[in-house]
C-alpha positions in Angstrom: 38.0 69.3 351.2 36.0 72.2 352.6 34.8 75.0 350.4 33.4 78.4 351.0 30.6 80.2 349.2 31.5 83.5 347.8 29.4 86.2 346.0 31.2 87.9 343.1 29.8 90.8 341.1 30.3 91.0 337.3 28.7 93.6 335.2 26.2 94.5 337.9 25.1 90.9 338.4 25.9 88.8 341.5 27.1 85.2 341.1 27.4 82.7 343.9 30.5 80.5 343.6 32.2 77.9 345.7 36.0 77.7 346.2 38.6 76.4 348.6 39.4 78.9 351.3 43.0 79.3 350.1 41.7 80.2 346.6 39.4 83.0 347.9 41.7 86.0 347.2 42.7 84.7 343.7 39.0 84.2 342.8 38.2 87.7 344.0 41.0 89.2 342.0 40.0 87.1 338.9 36.4 88.3 339.2 37.5 91.9 339.5 39.7 91.5 336.4 36.9 90.0 334.4 34.4 92.6 335.5 36.8 95.4 334.5 37.6 93.8 331.1 33.9 93.2 330.4 33.0 96.8 331.5 35.8 98.1 329.3 34.4 96.2 326.3 30.8 97.2 327.0 31.8 100.9 327.2 34.3 100.9 324.3 32.5 99.0 321.6 29.1 98.4 320.1 28.9 94.8 321.2 25.5 94.1 322.6 24.7 91.3 325.0 26.4 90.0 328.1 27.3 86.7 326.5 29.1 88.3 323.6 30.9 90.7 325.9 31.9 87.7 328.0 33.3 85.9 325.0 35.3 88.9 323.9 36.6 89.4 327.4 37.6 85.7 327.6 39.4 86.0 324.2 41.3 89.2 325.4 42.3 87.6 328.7 43.4 84.4 327.0 45.5 86.5 324.5 47.1 88.4 327.4 47.9 85.1 329.1 49.5 83.7 326.0 51.6 86.8 325.5 52.7 86.7 329.1 53.7 83.1 328.8 55.7 83.9 325.6 57.5 86.7 327.4 58.4 84.5 330.3 59.7 81.8 327.9 61.7 84.5 326.0 63.1 85.8 329.2 64.2 82.3 330.3 65.9 81.8 326.9 67.7 85.1 327.3 68.8 84.3 330.8 70.1 80.9 329.6 72.0 82.6 326.7 73.5 85.2 329.1 74.6 82.4 331.5 76.3 80.5 328.6 78.0 83.7 327.5 79.2 84.4 331.0 80.7 80.9 331.3 82.5 81.3 328.0 83.8 84.8 329.0 85.0 83.5 332.4 86.8 80.6 330.7 88.4 82.9 328.1 89.6 85.3 330.8 90.9 82.4 332.8 92.9 81.2 329.8 94.3 84.7 329.2 95.4 85.0 332.9 97.3 81.8 332.5 
């Protein structure tokens, strides 16, 4: 598989990374999100050192991902419950109408 070389910038430092051409946009968006999160942590806390800022950013992003996954799961469960209720209501109405 072919790959492309891409320069991303995180906390004012350039990194050269390789990725598949079809993953380019997602990598750019990921790097932007990481840069913003790390900059937010650097500006809003007393954490010193890029490594510590990176760890805190990774923890925050992982936490956000887990919460999103839980929300999707809860939404799917709610949708399933509503479908079940709709089937029961349709059946009950059908029984009433004879």
